[in-house]
ZAROKE-867174 format. One record per residue (C-alpha): residue in three letters; x, y, z. Coordinates in nm, 3 decimals, always signed. Layout:
// residues N
NODE  type        x        y        z
NODE   ALA        X        Y        Z
...
This chain:
// residues 119
NODE  type        x        y        z
NODE   MET   +0.000   +0.000   +0.000
NODE   GLU   +0.285   +0.241   +0.077
NODE   ALA   +0.406   +0.225   -0.284
NODE   ALA   +0.066   +0.348   -0.402
NODE   LEU   +0.089   +0.644   -0.165
NODE   THR   +0.418   +0.767   -0.308
NODE   LYS   +0.277   +0.840   -0.652
NODE   PRO   +0.234   +1.214   -0.720
NODE   ILE   -0.108   +1.349   -0.634
NODE   LYS   -0.287   +1.565   -0.886
NODE   PRO   -0.141   +1.918   -0.877
NODE   ALA   -0.461   +2.072   -0.737
NODE   LEU   -0.388   +1.914   -0.397
NODE   ARG   -0.157   +2.152   -0.215
NODE   HIS   -0.209   +2.068   +0.151
NODE   VAL   -0.227   +1.744   +0.347
NODE   ALA   -0.330   +1.760   +0.713
NODE   ILE   -0.303   +1.468   +0.953
NODE   ILE   -0.422   +1.440   +1.312
NODE   MET   -0.176   +1.215   +1.486
NODE   GLY   -0.375   +1.024   +1.741
NODE   GLY   -0.409   +0.682   +1.888
NODE   ILE   -0.037   +0.631   +1.942
NODE   GLU   -0.079   +0.526   +2.304
NODE   LEU   -0.361   +0.286   +2.225
NODE   TRP   -0.153   +0.139   +1.945
NODE   GLY   +0.137   +0.089   +2.187
NODE   GLN   -0.082   -0.054   +2.463
NODE   ALA   -0.231   -0.307   +2.222
NODE   ARG   +0.125   -0.427   +2.159
NODE   GLY   +0.225   -0.432   +2.525
NODE   LEU   +0.454   -0.132   +2.487
NODE   ALA   +0.525   +0.143   +2.737
NODE   ARG   +0.370   +0.483   +2.659
NODE   ILE   +0.705   +0.629   +2.558
NODE   GLU   +0.756   +0.346   +2.309
NODE   GLY   +0.422   +0.432   +2.150
NODE   HIS   +0.534   +0.792   +2.121
NODE   LEU   +0.866   +0.684   +1.968
NODE   ALA   +0.673   +0.485   +1.708
NODE   GLY   +0.461   +0.795   +1.642
NODE   LEU   +0.775   +1.001   +1.591
NODE   GLU   +0.903   +0.749   +1.338
NODE   ALA   +0.564   +0.759   +1.164
NODE   ALA   +0.594   +1.140   +1.146
NODE   ARG   +0.938   +1.110   +0.988
NODE   ARG   +0.810   +0.866   +0.727
NODE   THR   +0.505   +1.082   +0.663
NODE   VAL   +0.713   +1.393   +0.595
NODE   GLN   +0.924   +1.208   +0.340
NODE   MET   +0.626   +1.035   +0.178
NODE   VAL   +0.425   +1.355   +0.141
NODE   ARG   +0.731   +1.528   -0.002
NODE   LYS   +0.740   +1.264   -0.277
NODE   MET   +0.365   +1.290   -0.338
NODE   GLY   +0.374   +1.655   -0.438
NODE   PRO   +0.167   +1.870   -0.199
NODE   SER   +0.347   +2.185   -0.096
NODE   HIS   +0.209   +2.192   +0.260
NODE   LEU   +0.181   +1.931   +0.535
NODE   THR   +0.025   +1.989   +0.874
NODE   LEU   +0.082   +1.737   +1.151
NODE   TYR   -0.144   +1.802   +1.447
NODE   SER   +0.055   +1.626   +1.713
NODE   PHE   +0.014   +1.789   +2.052
NODE   SER   -0.312   +1.919   +2.193
NODE   ALA   -0.360   +2.127   +2.507
NODE   GLU   -0.557   +1.830   +2.643
NODE   TYR   -0.232   +1.637   +2.665
NODE   LEU   -0.106   +1.879   +2.931
NODE   ARG   -0.361   +1.729   +3.173
NODE   ARG   -0.178   +1.397   +3.175
NODE   SER   +0.088   +1.291   +3.419
NODE   LEU   +0.396   +1.510   +3.447
NODE   GLU   +0.608   +1.213   +3.338
NODE   ASP   +0.406   +1.166   +3.017
NODE   VAL   +0.420   +1.535   +2.932
NODE   ASP   +0.793   +1.560   +3.007
NODE   ASN   +0.864   +1.252   +2.794
NODE   LEU   +0.677   +1.401   +2.502
NODE   PHE   +0.859   +1.733   +2.537
NODE   VAL   +1.191   +1.545   +2.530
NODE   LEU   +1.084   +1.369   +2.209
NODE   ILE   +0.979   +1.699   +2.051
NODE   GLN   +1.311   +1.858   +2.143
NODE   ASP   +1.499   +1.558   +2.006
NODE   TYR   +1.307   +1.582   +1.679
NODE   ILE   +1.384   +1.953   +1.649
NODE   GLU   +1.753   +1.911   +1.727
NODE   HIS   +1.813   +1.609   +1.504
NODE   ASP   +1.557   +1.629   +1.224
NODE   LEU   +1.515   +2.001   +1.169
NODE   PRO   +1.861   +2.053   +1.014
NODE   THR   +1.788   +1.774   +0.763
NODE   LEU   +1.449   +1.919   +0.678
NODE   VAL   +1.601   +2.264   +0.627
NODE   SER   +1.875   +2.119   +0.405
NODE   GLU   +1.599   +1.961   +0.192
NODE   ASN   +1.429   +2.303   +0.154
NODE   ILE   +1.143   +2.205   +0.383
NODE   LEU   +1.015   +2.501   +0.581
NODE   VAL   +0.894   +2.405   +0.927
NODE   LYS   +0.649   +2.627   +1.111
NODE   ILE   +0.532   +2.543   +1.459
NODE   ILE   +0.182   +2.677   +1.510
NODE   GLY   -0.044   +2.702   +1.811
NODE   ASP   -0.020   +2.827   +2.168
NODE   ARG   +0.338   +2.815   +2.291
NODE   ASN   +0.271   +2.940   +2.644
NODE   SER   +0.268   +2.594   +2.803
NODE   LEU   +0.591   +2.481   +2.642
NODE   PRO   +0.904   +2.452   +2.854
NODE   ARG   +1.167   +2.721   +2.800
NODE   SER   +1.397   +2.465   +2.635
NODE   LEU   +1.146   +2.434   +2.350
NODE   LYS   +1.038   +2.798   +2.327
NODE   ILE   +1.383   +2.897   +2.201
NODE   PHE   +1.313   +2.707   +1.878
NODE   PHE   +0.997   +2.901   +1.802
């Protein structure tokens, strides 16, 4: 199925938007810890960016962190912030070198200072 998704989409499609959800349920169904589910989600995001790039749309939105998530345990939230920072530090330079513009949108007030410096 993945091969079919890498074919260029008709030029009229300029924007793909994906709500990234269900990662924890996916992980739980496989007996994984929450953080392992999030790691799998991060890998899925990486693959998605590359696949959409090949498909042709000029814009991709990944909705990946809602304010609702901040109501979870401090450990869960901290783990996700660490993953986000890791993605920014390791993947952002590659994306920039491939002429992919990354814009972080939404309310940044609840982000830790270590992440705010990137926005």
